[in-house]
KEPA-664671 format. One line per field, with one value per atom (N, C-alpha, C): atom name; residue number from 1; residue in one letter; x, y, z. Coordinates in steps of 0.2 Angstrom, whole numbers. Atoms other than C-alpha are relative to their C-alpha. Last residue first. Example, Ala and Ser with C-alpha at 12.3 -4.5 7.8 and 13.67 -1.06 7.14 Angstrom:
BEGIN
a: (N;CA;C;N;CA;C)
k: (2;2;2;1;1;1)
r: (s;s;s;a;a;a)
east: (-4;68;-4;4;62;4)
north: (-6;-5;5;-6;-22;6)
up: (-1;36;3;0;39;0)
END
This chain:
BEGIN
a: (N;CA;C;N;CA;C;N;CA;C;N;CA;C;N;CA;C;N;CA;C;N;CA;C;N;CA;C;N;CA;C;N;CA;C;N;CA;C;N;CA;C;N;CA;C;N;CA;C;N;CA;C;N;CA;C;N;CA;C;N;CA;C;N;CA;C;N;CA;C;N;CA;C;N;CA;C;N;CA;C;N;CA;C;N;CA;C;N;CA;C;N;CA;C;N;CA;C;N;CA;C;N;CA;C;N;CA;C;N;CA;C;N;CA;C;N;CA;C;N;CA;C;N;CA;C;N;CA;C;N;CA;C;N;CA;C;N;CA;C;N;CA;C;N;CA;C;N;CA;C;N;CA;C;N;CA;C;N;CA;C;N;CA;C;N;CA;C;N;CA;C;N;CA;C;N;CA;C;N;CA;C;N;CA;C;N;CA;C;N;CA;C;N;CA;C;N;CA;C;N;CA;C;N;CA;C;N;CA;C;N;CA;C;N;CA;C;N;CA;C;N;CA;C;N;CA;C;N;CA;C;N;CA;C;N;CA;C;N;CA;C;N;CA;C;N;CA;C;N;CA;C;N;CA;C;N;CA;C;N;CA;C;N;CA;C;N;CA;C;N;CA;C;N;CA;C;N;CA;C;N;CA;C;N;CA;C;N;CA;C;N;CA;C;N;CA;C;N;CA;C;N;CA;C;N;CA;C;N;CA;C;N;CA;C;N;CA;C;N;CA;C;N;CA;C;N;CA;C;N;CA;C;N;CA;C;N;CA;C;N;CA;C;N;CA;C;N;CA;C;N;CA;C;N;CA;C;N;CA;C;N;CA;C;N;CA;C;N;CA;C;N;CA;C;N;CA;C;N;CA;C;N;CA;C;N;CA;C;N;CA;C;N;CA;C;N;CA;C;N;CA;C;N;CA;C;N;CA;C;N;CA;C;N;CA;C;N;CA;C;N;CA;C;N;CA;C;N;CA;C;N;CA;C;N;CA;C;N;CA;C;N;CA;C;N;CA;C;N;CA;C;N;CA;C;N;CA;C;N;CA;C;N;CA;C;N;CA;C;N;CA;C;N;CA;C;N;CA;C;N;CA;C;N;CA;C;N;CA;C;N;CA;C;N;CA;C;N;CA;C;N;CA;C;N;CA;C;N;CA;C;N;CA;C;N;CA;C;N;CA;C;N;CA;C;N;CA;C;N;CA;C;N;CA;C;N;CA;C;N;CA;C;N;CA;C;N;CA;C;N;CA;C;N;CA;C;N;CA;C;N;CA;C;N;CA;C;N;CA;C;N;CA;C;N;CA;C;N;CA;C;N;CA;C;N;CA;C;N;CA;C;N;CA;C;N;CA;C;N;CA;C;N;CA;C;N;CA;C;N;CA;C;N;CA;C;N;CA;C;N;CA;C;N;CA;C;N;CA;C;N;CA;C;N;CA;C;N;CA;C;N;CA;C;N;CA;C;N;CA;C;N;CA;C;N;CA;C;N;CA;C;N;CA;C;N;CA;C;N;CA;C;N;CA;C;N;CA;C;N;CA;C;N;CA;C;N;CA;C;N;CA;C;N;CA;C;N;CA;C;N;CA;C;N;CA;C;N;CA;C;N;CA;C;N;CA;C;N;CA;C;N;CA;C;N;CA;C;N;CA;C;N;CA;C;N;CA;C;N;CA;C;N;CA;C;N;CA;C;N;CA;C;N;CA;C;N;CA;C;N;CA;C;N;CA;C;N;CA;C;N;CA;C;N;CA;C;N;CA;C;N;CA;C;N;CA;C;N;CA;C;N;CA;C;N;CA;C;N;CA;C;N;CA;C;N;CA;C;N;CA;C;N;CA;C;N;CA;C;N;CA;C;N;CA;C;N;CA;C;N;CA;C;N;CA;C;N;CA;C;N;CA;C;N;CA;C;N;CA;C;N;CA;C;N;CA;C;N;CA;C;N;CA;C;N;CA;C;N;CA;C;N;CA;C;N;CA;C;N;CA;C;N;CA;C;N;CA;C;N;CA;C;N;CA;C;N;CA;C;N;CA;C;N;CA;C;N;CA;C;N;CA;C;N;CA;C;N;CA;C;N;CA;C;N;CA;C;N;CA;C;N;CA;C;N;CA;C;N;CA;C;N;CA;C;N;CA;C;N;CA;C;N;CA;C;N;CA;C;N;CA;C;N;CA;C;N;CA;C;N;CA;C;N;CA;C;N;CA;C;N;CA;C;N;CA;C;N;CA;C;N;CA;C;N;CA;C;N;CA;C;N;CA;C;N;CA;C;N;CA;C;N;CA;C;N;CA;C;N;CA;C;N;CA;C;N;CA;C;N;CA;C;N;CA;C;N;CA;C;N;CA;C;N;CA;C;N;CA;C;N;CA;C;N;CA;C;N;CA;C;N;CA;C;N;CA;C;N;CA;C;N;CA;C;N;CA;C;N;CA;C;N;CA;C;N;CA;C;N;CA;C;N;CA;C;N;CA;C;N;CA;C;N;CA;C;N;CA;C;N;CA;C;N;CA;C;N;CA;C;N;CA;C;N;CA;C;N;CA;C;N;CA;C;N;CA;C;N;CA;C;N;CA;C;N;CA;C;N;CA;C;N;CA;C;N;CA;C;N;CA;C;N;CA;C;N;CA;C;N;CA;C)
k: (335;335;335;334;334;334;333;333;333;332;332;332;331;331;331;330;330;330;329;329;329;328;328;328;327;327;327;326;326;326;325;325;325;324;324;324;323;323;323;322;322;322;321;321;321;320;320;320;319;319;319;318;318;318;317;317;317;316;316;316;315;315;315;314;314;314;313;313;313;312;312;312;311;311;311;310;310;310;309;309;309;308;308;308;307;307;307;306;306;306;305;305;305;304;304;304;303;303;303;302;302;302;301;301;301;300;300;300;299;299;299;298;298;298;297;297;297;296;296;296;295;295;295;294;294;294;293;293;293;292;292;292;291;291;291;290;290;290;289;289;289;288;288;288;287;287;287;286;286;286;285;285;285;284;284;284;283;283;283;282;282;282;281;281;281;280;280;280;279;279;279;278;278;278;277;277;277;276;276;276;275;275;275;274;274;274;273;273;273;272;272;272;271;271;271;270;270;270;269;269;269;268;268;268;267;267;267;266;266;266;265;265;265;264;264;264;263;263;263;262;262;262;261;261;261;260;260;260;259;259;259;258;258;258;257;257;257;256;256;256;255;255;255;254;254;254;253;253;253;252;252;252;251;251;251;250;250;250;249;249;249;248;248;248;247;247;247;246;246;246;245;245;245;244;244;244;243;243;243;242;242;242;241;241;241;240;240;240;239;239;239;238;238;238;237;237;237;236;236;236;235;235;235;234;234;234;233;233;233;232;232;232;231;231;231;230;230;230;229;229;229;228;228;228;227;227;227;226;226;226;225;225;225;224;224;224;223;223;223;222;222;222;221;221;221;220;220;220;219;219;219;218;218;218;217;217;217;216;216;216;215;215;215;214;214;214;213;213;213;212;212;212;211;211;211;210;210;210;209;209;209;208;208;208;207;207;207;206;206;206;205;205;205;204;204;204;203;203;203;202;202;202;201;201;201;200;200;200;199;199;199;198;198;198;197;197;197;196;196;196;195;195;195;194;194;194;193;193;193;192;192;192;191;191;191;190;190;190;189;189;189;188;188;188;187;187;187;186;186;186;185;185;185;184;184;184;183;183;183;182;182;182;181;181;181;180;180;180;179;179;179;178;178;178;177;177;177;176;176;176;175;175;175;174;174;174;173;173;173;172;172;172;171;171;171;170;170;170;169;169;169;168;168;168;167;167;167;166;166;166;165;165;165;164;164;164;163;163;163;162;162;162;161;161;161;160;160;160;159;159;159;158;158;158;157;157;157;156;156;156;155;155;155;154;154;154;153;153;153;152;152;152;151;151;151;150;150;150;149;149;149;148;148;148;147;147;147;146;146;146;145;145;145;144;144;144;143;143;143;142;142;142;141;141;141;140;140;140;139;139;139;138;138;138;137;137;137;136;136;136;135;135;135;134;134;134;133;133;133;132;132;132;131;131;131;130;130;130;129;129;129;128;128;128;127;127;127;126;126;126;125;125;125;124;124;124;123;123;123;122;122;122;121;121;121;120;120;120;119;119;119;118;118;118;117;117;117;116;116;116;115;115;115;114;114;114;113;113;113;112;112;112;111;111;111;110;110;110;109;109;109;108;108;108;107;107;107;106;106;106;105;105;105;104;104;104;103;103;103;102;102;102;101;101;101;100;100;100;99;99;99;98;98;98;97;97;97;96;96;96;95;95;95;94;94;94;93;93;93;92;92;92;91;91;91;90;90;90;89;89;89;88;88;88;87;87;87;86;86;86;85;85;85;84;84;84;83;83;83;82;82;82;81;81;81;80;80;80;79;79;79;78;78;78;77;77;77;76;76;76;75;75;75;74;74;74;73;73;73;72;72;72;71;71;71;70;70;70;69;69;69;68;68;68;67;67;67;66;66;66;65;65;65;64;64;64;63;63;63;62;62;62;61;61;61;60;60;60;59;59;59;58;58;58;57;57;57;56;56;56;55;55;55;54;54;54;53;53;53;52;52;52;51;51;51;50;50;50;49;49;49;48;48;48;47;47;47;46;46;46;45;45;45;44;44;44;43;43;43;42;42;42;41;41;41;40;40;40;39;39;39;38;38;38;37;37;37;36;36;36;35;35;35;34;34;34;33;33;33;32;32;32;31;31;31;30;30;30;29;29;29;28;28;28;27;27;27;26;26;26;25;25;25;24;24;24;23;23;23;22;22;22;21;21;21;20;20;20;19;19;19;18;18;18;17;17;17;16;16;16;15;15;15;14;14;14;13;13;13;12;12;12;11;11;11;10;10;10;9;9;9;8;8;8;7;7;7;6;6;6;5;5;5;4;4;4;3;3;3;2;2;2;1;1;1)
r: (d;d;d;d;d;d;n;n;n;m;m;m;l;l;l;l;l;l;v;v;v;i;i;i;k;k;k;g;g;g;m;m;m;m;m;m;s;s;s;g;g;g;s;s;s;e;e;e;l;l;l;v;v;v;q;q;q;h;h;h;a;a;a;r;r;r;a;a;a;a;a;a;e;e;e;a;a;a;l;l;l;p;p;p;f;f;f;r;r;r;h;h;h;s;s;s;v;v;v;q;q;q;l;l;l;k;k;k;l;l;l;k;k;k;g;g;g;e;e;e;n;n;n;m;m;m;w;w;w;s;s;s;a;a;a;c;c;c;q;q;q;e;e;e;l;l;l;i;i;i;q;q;q;g;g;g;h;h;h;h;h;h;k;k;k;l;l;l;s;s;s;e;e;e;e;e;e;l;l;l;g;g;g;q;q;q;l;l;l;m;m;m;p;p;p;t;t;t;l;l;l;m;m;m;l;l;l;e;e;e;f;f;f;g;g;g;i;i;i;r;r;r;l;l;l;n;n;n;r;r;r;l;l;l;r;r;r;a;a;a;t;t;t;k;k;k;w;w;w;v;v;v;t;t;t;d;d;d;a;a;a;k;k;k;p;p;p;e;e;e;l;l;l;i;i;i;t;t;t;v;v;v;i;i;i;d;d;d;g;g;g;y;y;y;v;v;v;r;r;r;v;v;v;a;a;a;p;p;p;f;f;f;t;t;t;k;k;k;e;e;e;f;f;f;t;t;t;d;d;d;g;g;g;g;g;g;v;v;v;t;t;t;d;d;d;f;f;f;a;a;a;l;l;l;d;d;d;v;v;v;g;g;g;e;e;e;g;g;g;d;d;d;t;t;t;w;w;w;n;n;n;l;l;l;a;a;a;a;a;a;q;q;q;v;v;v;f;f;f;d;d;d;t;t;t;e;e;e;q;q;q;y;y;y;f;f;f;i;i;i;v;v;v;e;e;e;d;d;d;a;a;a;g;g;g;l;l;l;a;a;a;k;k;k;v;v;v;f;f;f;d;d;d;a;a;a;k;k;k;e;e;e;q;q;q;s;s;s;s;s;s;v;v;v;t;t;t;t;t;t;s;s;s;v;v;v;f;f;f;a;a;a;g;g;g;k;k;k;l;l;l;k;k;k;a;a;a;l;l;l;q;q;q;i;i;i;a;a;a;v;v;v;h;h;h;g;g;g;v;v;v;g;g;g;g;g;g;a;a;a;g;g;g;a;a;a;h;h;h;i;i;i;l;l;l;v;v;v;r;r;r;e;e;e;g;g;g;p;p;p;a;a;a;l;l;l;r;r;r;g;g;g;r;r;r;e;e;e;y;y;y;l;l;l;a;a;a;e;e;e;w;w;w;a;a;a;t;t;t;i;i;i;l;l;l;v;v;v;l;l;l;p;p;p;a;a;a;a;a;a;a;a;a;a;a;a;e;e;e;a;a;a;f;f;f;s;s;s;v;v;v;s;s;s;a;a;a;p;p;p;k;k;k;h;h;h;t;t;t;v;v;v;y;y;y;a;a;a;q;q;q;d;d;d;v;v;v;v;v;v;t;t;t;y;y;y;e;e;e;a;a;a;y;y;y;n;n;n;g;g;g;q;q;q;y;y;y;g;g;g;g;g;g;l;l;l;g;g;g;g;g;g;y;y;y;c;c;c;f;f;f;y;y;y;v;v;v;e;e;e;d;d;d;t;t;t;l;l;l;r;r;r;f;f;f;e;e;e;k;k;k;v;v;v;g;g;g;a;a;a;g;g;g;v;v;v;a;a;a;e;e;e;v;v;v;v;v;v;g;g;g;a;a;a;g;g;g;d;d;d;c;c;c;g;g;g;l;l;l;i;i;i;a;a;a;p;p;p;m;m;m;q;q;q;d;d;d;p;p;p;y;y;y;f;f;f;t;t;t;g;g;g;r;r;r;q;q;q;r;r;r;l;l;l;k;k;k;t;t;t;d;d;d;i;i;i;p;p;p;n;n;n;v;v;v;g;g;g;a;a;a;a;a;a;a;a;a;l;l;l;r;r;r;i;i;i;l;l;l;l;l;l;q;q;q;n;n;n;n;n;n;g;g;g;l;l;l;l;l;l;g;g;g;t;t;t;p;p;p;d;d;d;p;p;p;v;v;v;e;e;e;r;r;r;l;l;l;q;q;q;l;l;l;v;v;v;e;e;e;p;p;p;s;s;s;g;g;g;v;v;v;a;a;a;t;t;t;m;m;m;l;l;l;i;i;i;a;a;a;k;k;k;m;m;m)
east: (0;-105;4;-3;-99;-1;6;-104;4;4;-90;-6;8;-77;-5;6;-59;-6;6;-45;-5;6;-28;-5;3;-15;-6;6;-4;-3;2;7;-6;5;14;-1;0;29;-7;-4;25;0;-4;17;5;-7;13;4;-5;0;6;-3;-8;4;-4;-9;2;-6;-17;6;-4;-30;6;-3;-34;3;-7;-36;3;-6;-48;6;-6;-60;7;0;-76;8;-1;-75;3;5;-75;3;2;-58;-7;6;-52;-3;5;-35;-5;-2;-23;-6;3;-31;1;1;-20;-2;0;-24;0;4;-23;3;-1;-18;-4;-7;-18;2;-3;-36;7;-4;-42;2;6;-54;3;4;-38;-7;-4;-29;-3;1;-44;5;6;-44;-1;0;-26;-6;-4;-28;1;3;-41;3;5;-31;-5;-4;-17;-5;-1;-29;4;6;-35;0;1;-18;-6;-5;-15;-2;4;-31;4;5;-21;-4;-3;-6;-5;-2;-15;1;7;-24;2;-1;-7;-6;6;-14;2;0;3;-5;-3;-1;2;3;-11;1;6;-1;-5;-1;14;-6;4;5;1;7;12;-4;5;29;-6;7;43;-4;4;61;-8;6;73;-4;5;92;-7;5;101;-6;8;116;-4;4;134;-7;5;141;-3;-4;154;-2;-3;140;6;5;130;3;0;146;-5;-6;150;-1;2;133;5;-6;135;-1;-1;119;6;-7;121;1;-5;105;7;-2;95;6;-5;85;3;-5;68;5;-2;57;5;7;48;1;2;65;-7;4;71;-2;3;86;-4;4;92;-2;7;107;-4;5;121;-7;-3;133;-5;-5;122;2;2;113;5;3;118;-3;-4;131;-3;-4;119;4;2;107;4;-3;116;-2;-7;112;3;-1;93;8;3;92;2;-6;100;-1;-6;85;5;-3;71;6;-1;60;3;6;51;1;0;67;-8;6;65;1;2;80;-5;3;83;-1;1;94;-3;7;101;-1;5;119;-7;1;133;-4;-5;140;-1;-7;131;4;-2;114;7;7;106;3;0;124;-5;-5;124;0;2;107;6;5;112;-2;-4;128;-6;-3;117;4;3;105;3;-2;117;-3;-3;107;3;-4;99;6;-3;90;5;-6;88;3;2;78;6;-6;81;-3;3;67;7;-5;71;-1;-6;59;5;-7;44;5;-5;28;7;1;14;5;7;14;-2;-2;33;-7;-5;30;-1;4;17;3;6;27;-4;-4;43;-6;-1;31;4;6;27;-1;1;45;-8;4;48;-1;-3;59;-3;5;57;3;0;66;-5;4;63;2;-3;70;-4;1;59;3;-1;63;0;-5;53;2;-5;40;6;-5;30;4;4;16;4;0;31;-6;-6;35;-1;-2;18;6;5;15;1;-3;31;-5;-5;26;2;3;9;5;3;17;-4;-4;30;-5;-3;18;4;7;7;3;4;21;-5;6;26;-5;5;39;-6;6;49;-5;-1;63;-8;6;60;0;0;75;-4;1;73;1;0;80;-1;-5;77;-2;-5;68;5;1;55;6;3;58;0;-1;58;-2;-1;60;0;-5;63;1;-7;54;5;-3;40;7;0;37;2;-4;44;-1;-6;41;4;-5;26;7;-1;17;4;-3;22;1;-6;15;6;-2;-1;8;-1;-4;3;-7;0;0;-7;-11;7;-3;-25;6;-4;-28;3;-6;-34;5;-1;-51;8;-1;-53;2;-6;-49;0;-7;-61;7;-2;-75;6;5;-74;2;-2;-65;-4;-3;-70;2;5;-81;2;0;-65;-6;-3;-71;0;5;-75;4;0;-62;-5;4;-61;-1;-5;-49;-3;-6;-57;4;1;-75;7;0;-70;0;-6;-73;-1;0;-86;6;-4;-87;-1;2;-98;6;5;-97;-1;6;-80;-5;2;-62;-8;3;-60;-1;-3;-51;-6;1;-58;3;6;-48;-2;4;-34;-8;-1;-26;-5;-7;-19;-1;-2;-36;8;1;-39;4;0;-40;-1;-5;-35;-1;-4;-50;4;-6;-62;5;-7;-79;5;-5;-96;6;-6;-110;6;-1;-126;6;1;-130;0;8;-121;-1;3;-103;-7;-4;-93;-4;3;-104;2;-2;-104;-3;-4;-107;3;3;-123;4;1;-115;-1;-6;-117;-2;2;-127;7;8;-126;-2;1;-110;-8;5;-105;-1;8;-90;-5;5;-71;-7;7;-58;-3;3;-40;-6;0;-32;-4;2;-38;1;-5;-38;-3;2;-52;5;0;-45;-2;-2;-49;0;1;-40;-8;7;-37;-1;5;-23;-7;1;-11;-5;4;-13;-1;-2;0;-2;1;-5;4;4;3;-1;-3;17;-4;-6;10;3;2;-7;6;4;1;-2;-5;13;-2;0;-2;7;5;-10;3;0;6;-6;-5;8;-1;-7;-9;6;-5;-25;7;-6;-38;4;-6;-56;6;-7;-72;6;1;-90;6;-5;-90;-2;2;-106;6;-2;-98;-3;2;-106;1;6;-99;0;-1;-91;-5;-4;-90;2;3;-103;3;-1;-100;-1;-1;-107;1;-7;-104;2;0;-121;5;4;-120;-1;-2;-105;-5;-3;-111;1;5;-111;1;-1;-101;-6;5;-106;3;5;-90;-5;5;-78;-5;6;-62;-6;5;-44;-7;2;-33;-5;7;-33;-2;5;-19;-7;1;-6;-7;-2;-3;-1;-6;-8;2;-7;-25;6;1;-43;5;-6;-41;0;-4;-59;6;-4;-67;4;-7;-83;6;-4;-102;8;-4;-112;4)
north: (-4;67;-2;-6;60;5;-5;43;6;3;29;5;2;38;-2;-1;36;-2;6;37;3;-2;45;-5;4;42;4;5;51;-3;1;66;-5;1;65;-1;-3;71;1;0;65;4;-6;70;-1;1;51;7;4;52;-1;-4;68;-5;-6;60;3;3;43;6;2;53;-3;-5;62;-1;-2;46;5;4;40;2;-4;55;-4;-2;45;4;4;38;1;5;54;-6;-2;60;-4;5;61;3;-1;68;-5;-7;69;2;-1;55;6;-6;51;1;-1;36;6;-6;36;-1;1;22;5;1;22;1;-7;31;-1;-2;15;6;-1;12;3;-6;13;2;-5;1;6;-1;-11;6;-3;-9;1;-6;-13;4;-3;-29;7;1;-34;3;-6;-29;1;-5;-40;6;0;-55;7;-2;-51;1;-7;-51;2;-4;-68;7;0;-75;4;-5;-70;1;-7;-79;6;-3;-94;6;-1;-95;2;2;-92;0;5;-91;-2;7;-86;-4;4;-69;-6;0;-65;-2;5;-71;0;7;-61;-5;3;-44;-7;2;-39;-4;0;-38;-2;0;-35;1;-2;-40;0;2;-42;3;-3;-41;-2;3;-45;3;-2;-37;-4;6;-44;2;-1;-27;-6;1;-33;2;7;-40;0;5;-24;-7;-3;-13;-5;0;-24;3;3;-26;1;3;-14;-1;-2;-11;-4;-3;-12;0;6;-21;1;-1;-9;-5;-4;-16;0;5;-21;4;-1;-10;-5;2;-13;1;-5;-14;-1;3;-21;5;-4;-18;-3;2;-28;7;-2;-26;-2;4;-37;2;7;-23;-6;3;-7;-6;6;0;-2;-2;17;-4;-3;11;4;6;1;2;2;15;-4;-6;22;-2;2;5;5;7;7;-1;0;26;-7;-2;24;0;-4;17;0;4;12;4;-4;24;-4;0;14;3;-3;7;1;3;1;6;-5;2;-2;2;-9;7;7;-9;-2;1;9;-7;0;13;-3;8;12;-1;2;30;-8;0;36;-3;6;31;-1;1;48;-7;-5;53;-1;2;37;5;5;42;-3;-2;59;-7;-3;53;2;5;41;3;5;54;-5;7;67;-5;4;83;-6;-5;97;-4;-4;86;6;3;72;4;-2;83;-2;-1;70;5;-2;70;2;-4;61;1;-4;55;4;1;51;4;4;49;1;9;53;-2;2;71;-7;0;72;-1;6;65;1;7;78;-5;-2;94;-7;2;86;1;9;84;-1;3;103;-8;-1;107;-2;-6;99;1;-5;85;7;-4;71;6;-4;56;3;0;47;6;-6;42;-1;-1;31;6;-7;23;1;0;5;10;-2;2;2;6;-10;3;5;4;-6;-2;16;-4;0;5;3;7;4;-2;-1;24;-9;-4;26;-2;3;13;2;4;21;-6;-2;36;-4;-2;27;4;6;17;3;4;32;-6;3;44;-4;-4;57;-4;2;44;4;-3;44;0;-6;34;2;0;25;5;-5;22;-1;1;11;7;-5;10;-2;-1;-4;7;-3;-2;1;-7;-14;2;1;-27;7;-6;-25;-2;2;-42;5;-4;-34;-3;0;-46;2;7;-50;-1;3;-33;-9;-1;-21;-5;-2;-26;1;6;-37;3;6;-23;-6;-3;-9;-5;1;-20;4;7;-24;0;2;-6;-7;-3;1;-4;2;-11;3;7;-10;-2;3;9;-7;-3;21;-6;3;11;2;8;13;-3;3;31;-7;-3;35;-2;4;24;2;0;35;-6;-3;30;0;-6;26;4;-4;11;7;-3;1;6;-8;-7;2;-5;-27;8;-2;-37;5;-7;-46;0;-6;-59;7;0;-74;5;-2;-69;-1;5;-71;2;2;-56;-6;5;-50;-2;5;-32;-7;6;-18;-5;-1;0;-6;2;-1;0;-7;5;-3;-3;-11;8;-6;-23;4;-7;-39;4;-1;-55;8;6;-56;1;2;-39;-7;2;-36;-1;-6;-27;-1;-2;-40;5;7;-41;2;-1;-29;-6;5;-26;1;-2;-16;-6;4;-19;4;-5;-10;-4;0;-25;5;-7;-20;1;-5;-39;7;-1;-50;6;-7;-56;-1;-4;-70;7;0;-85;7;-7;-85;0;4;-104;7;4;-99;-2;7;-85;-4;4;-66;-7;8;-52;-4;0;-32;-8;6;-31;1;2;-11;-8;0;-4;-3;0;-1;0;-2;-7;1;-1;-9;3;5;-18;2;-2;-6;-6;0;-10;1;-4;-16;1;2;-24;6;-5;-24;-1;-7;-35;1;1;-54;10;3;-58;1;-3;-47;-2;5;-56;4;8;-48;-4;5;-31;-6;6;-19;-4;7;-8;-5;-2;10;-6;-4;4;3;5;-9;3;4;4;-5;-5;17;-4;-1;4;3;7;-3;1;0;16;-6;1;15;0;-1;22;-1;-3;16;1;5;12;4;-3;19;-5;-6;15;4;-3;-2;8;-8;-11;5;-7;-28;6;-5;-46;7;-6;-57;3;-8;-74;4;-4;-92;8;2;-101;4;7;-92;0;1;-75;-7;3;-73;-3;5;-69;-4;3;-52;-8;6;-47;-4;0;-32;-7;5;-32;0;6;-16;-5;4;2;-7;4;12;-3;2;25;-3;-2;25;-3;2;23;3;8;23;-2;0;42;-6;-1;40;0;-6;36;-1;-7;19;4;-1;0;7;3;-3;3;4;-2;-2;-3;1;-3;5;1;1;-2;11;-6;3;3;5;-4;9;-3;-5;-5;4)
up: (-5;-19;7;1;-35;7;1;-30;0;4;-33;-2;-3;-25;-6;4;-31;3;1;-19;-5;3;-18;0;6;-4;-4;-1;9;-7;-8;5;1;-2;-15;10;-5;-22;4;-6;-38;5;-1;-54;6;4;-57;-1;-3;-43;-3;-6;-51;4;1;-68;7;3;-62;-1;-6;-52;-1;-2;-68;7;3;-77;3;-2;-64;-3;2;-66;1;7;-70;-1;5;-53;-7;2;-43;-6;6;-36;-2;2;-19;-7;4;-14;-1;3;0;-5;7;10;-3;3;25;-6;7;35;-2;5;54;-8;7;67;-6;0;86;-7;2;86;1;-6;95;0;-3;79;7;3;69;5;-1;79;-2;-7;78;2;-1;60;8;1;59;1;-6;68;-1;-6;56;6;1;41;6;0;46;-1;-6;47;2;-3;30;8;1;23;4;-4;32;-1;-5;22;5;1;7;6;0;13;-1;-8;17;1;-4;-1;7;-5;-12;6;-2;-28;7;-1;-35;2;7;-42;0;6;-28;-6;-1;-14;-6;1;-22;1;6;-23;-1;-2;-6;-5;5;-13;2;0;-1;-5;5;-3;2;0;12;-7;4;12;-1;3;27;-5;0;29;-2;-1;32;1;-5;33;3;-7;21;6;0;9;7;-3;10;2;-7;6;4;-4;-9;7;-8;-15;3;-3;-31;7;-7;-40;3;0;-60;9;2;-62;2;6;-51;-2;-1;-36;-8;3;-39;0;7;-28;-2;4;-11;-7;5;-1;-4;3;16;-6;4;24;-5;5;39;-4;1;51;-6;-1;54;0;2;53;4;-4;56;-3;-5;42;3;-5;35;5;-7;25;6;-4;15;5;-7;10;4;-4;-5;7;-1;-13;4;-3;-11;2;-6;-15;4;-3;-32;8;3;-38;3;6;-25;-4;6;-16;-6;4;-2;-7;6;6;-4;6;23;-5;5;33;-3;6;50;-5;1;64;-6;-2;60;1;4;60;2;1;73;-7;4;72;-1;-2;87;-4;-4;81;2;-5;76;4;-6;69;5;-5;59;6;-3;51;5;-5;47;4;-7;39;6;-3;28;6;-5;25;3;1;18;5;-6;22;-4;-2;9;5;6;-3;4;5;11;-6;7;23;-4;5;38;-7;7;52;-4;3;68;-7;-4;80;-2;2;69;4;-5;78;-1;-1;66;4;-3;70;0;-7;67;3;-4;50;7;1;44;4;-5;51;1;-6;41;5;-1;25;7;-1;27;1;-7;30;2;-2;13;8;5;5;3;5;17;-3;4;25;-2;6;41;-5;4;57;-7;7;69;-3;0;86;-8;3;89;0;-6;101;-3;-1;88;7;-3;87;3;-7;83;4;-3;69;7;-2;63;4;-4;62;4;-5;52;7;-2;40;8;-4;38;3;-6;33;5;-5;22;6;-4;12;6;-1;5;4;5;6;2;2;20;-5;-6;27;-1;2;10;5;4;18;-3;5;33;-5;5;44;-4;7;59;-4;4;76;-7;6;88;-4;-2;105;-5;-3;101;4;-7;88;4;-4;68;8;-6;59;7;-4;44;7;3;32;5;3;44;-4;-6;56;-2;-6;45;4;2;26;8;3;30;0;-5;40;-1;-6;28;5;3;12;7;1;22;-2;-6;27;-1;-3;10;8;3;1;3;0;13;-2;-4;17;-1;2;4;4;7;3;-1;-1;23;-7;-3;21;0;3;8;3;5;16;-3;6;31;-5;5;47;-6;-1;65;-7;-1;61;1;-7;55;0;0;39;7;-2;43;1;-7;34;1;-1;17;7;2;10;3;-4;19;-2;-6;12;4;-5;-6;7;-4;-16;5;-3;-29;3;0;-35;3;-5;-38;-1;-5;-43;4;2;-52;6;3;-52;-2;-4;-39;-3;-5;-49;2;0;-58;5;-4;-57;-1;0;-71;3;7;-75;0;3;-58;-8;4;-51;-3;7;-39;-2;3;-19;-7;5;-5;-4;3;7;-5;5;16;-2;1;23;-4;4;29;1;-3;33;-4;-3;25;4;5;21;5;1;34;-5;4;35;-1;-2;44;0;-7;40;4;-3;21;7;-6;15;3;-3;4;7;3;-4;6;-2;2;-3;1;-6;3;2;-3;-2;2;8;-3;-4;8;-4;2;2;5;-6;3;-3;0;-11;9;-6;-14;-1;-5;-29;6;-7;-43;5;-4;-62;8;-5;-73;6;-7;-88;5;-6;-106;7;1;-110;-2;-3;-103;0;4;-114;2;6;-106;-5;5;-90;-5;0;-78;-4;-6;-84;0;0;-96;6;3;-96;-2;4;-92;-4;6;-86;-5;4;-75;-6;4;-69;-4;5;-65;-3;4;-54;-6;5;-46;-5;6;-40;-3;-3;-30;-5;6;-32;2;-1;-18;-6;1;-21;0;2;-14;-2;-1;-11;-2;-3;-18;1;3;-19;3;-3;-13;-4;6;-19;5;-2;-5;-7;2;-8;2;-6;1;-3;-6;-11;7;-1;-26;6;-7;-33;1;-1;-52;8;0;-56;1;-5;-47;-1;-1;-56;4;-8;-65;2;-5;-83;6;1;-91;5;-3;-93;-2;4;-97;4;-2;-91;-4;2;-99;4;-6;-93;-2;0;-109;5;5;-107;-1;-3;-93;-3;-5;-104;4;2;-112;5;-3;-113;-2;5;-120;5;8;-115;-3;3;-96;-7;5;-92;-1;3;-77;-4;-1;-72;-4;3;-71;2;-4;-68;-4)
END
């Protein structure tokens, strides 16, 4: 099969299209052989390429956590899926188990969900990692409740644009930061109640004005760096802040402590990295619920760029250029 191999740590050029053995012979009792139609491209992919994978002794590697495709073979113990079923999932791509920048992969049935019939393979492949991240951050780490007010940073981004929708589905009120009018129009169409142009406006003061000086119930940081610490005073006393990035070593926690904030960390890769079987199954359950919402027209994925598999390096370059709206996907067939 054709696959993109990460041949070394470095620039996008280390991603090379190669012929590799297909995984047909690896099919286990509870596994599916999936002919991939599309793979999502996420920031974790570029970070692994730049810094090295979690399993540096297993090189070259095939990156890509997100995948969507068609079931081509099933193990003897598989009961939930049949040949030709269309599926999507988040599994592999961290440097150990094969990722989805490839034409085929093998995945345990417990981690796979039927693809929403209402969306394309490209949209489905763009969805899993960001949906699981936003779900866990808002619903589980942040304990978001109906009627609460949430501040979502970078609402037009991959995680941000689905976080807005999940927050609205919970019955929350949403404010979000953007950098342009185009992005403002985009997030308003997704349901954002308050849009903050962070380059022109102090987002903390804007959040306080929006909440009559109290602060938001929950802040969701998808940006990291200085933004995390700067957000502390925008959160109400006894409120929550959840981040998907590692805080800076010199973070000053005084304001967070004085306001008695609960600090949440969201890394949806933890179950894969630590082999947490039940948590991986929970990810499949999250995707199942999200598939229902997509089929009902309540949840949409924005795909901003589509590249053929052979242009994975170009996809990484575009993602690293920043200021993205939505997601990037790789398509296994040029058409």
